[in-house]
N, C-alpha and C positions, 0 to 999 in steps of 0.2 A: 438546540430546543427547538424543537417546532411548535411551527403558532398554531396550532389548531391540532384536534386531535384525529381528524382526521388526515391531515400533513402526517402526524406522526406514527400514525399504520402505516404511510404509503416509505415514509423514509424507513424502518422498521425493515419493515421488504424490502427493498432497494437495499440496503447496507447489510439485509442479510445476507441476498444471495452474489455481489460482490465479495463479500467476504469468504463466505463458498470457492464462489470461480478459484479467490490470491489464494485457499487455502488444497483448491485442488492443485494448482501449480506448485506447489510450495514441495505433495506429494509425490508429481508426475516425474518433476527433476531434484527429487528426494536431496533438496534443498537443505532439511534442519532438518537430518536423519537422530532418532531418540526421541525431540520435542511431544510431549504428548498431544493428544486432539486439542485440550484446553491451550497451549503454549500456542501451537500455530492460529488457536483465532485471536488469541494476543496480540500474534507477529500481525496475522491478517490485516486485523484494526489499527496496528501501527504505520503499513505501509499503505493503510488507504488515509489515514490521515499524515502521512507525511507527505504525500503526490495532494491535494487536497490545502495543505499548507504553499507548497509552493507553486501552485497553482493560482490560489489566489492574490499571492504575492506579484510573480511575475504576469496575469496577465487580468488583474482588478488593480491592486497598490502600481504600478506600475507601469500601466498604461499598453504592454507588449500585445502584439497581435499574431497570428498564424505560423512568424520565421522563427517564434518560439520553441514552439511543440516538440521538435527532434533533438537539440542542445539539452531541453531541458529530461527528456523522455531516455539519453544517453549518459544522461547525471545522475537520474535516478537508478536508472541499470548498473552502471556505476558504485553504485553504493552496495547494491544488492552483490555483486560479484568482491569486489573488496572487501564486506563484512565476512560470505561465505569465507572464504581464502584467512582471515585471521582467525576464524572460524576452526579451521582446520588444521592450524598449525598448535594452536592451543588446542588440540586435543592429541598430538601430536606429545 
């Protein structure tokens, strides 16, 4: 929830733009074949939320520095790779 209408507008624009970039990556790499635009949007926002929460936990709550960026990125990519392979197995 934004503190003011001005921030709400900026936040909506920012997250909308990030969502479009993530959806574009899903489409480019055919990550979720058969998903509707709405499902891709839901999934993009889920990814954004996951990244925000893990960043908050590691950098704010735990106080880690930049040395944790690469390990966190590897974990986040690994989650997506594993989810995709499990999804493919379930379709077979």
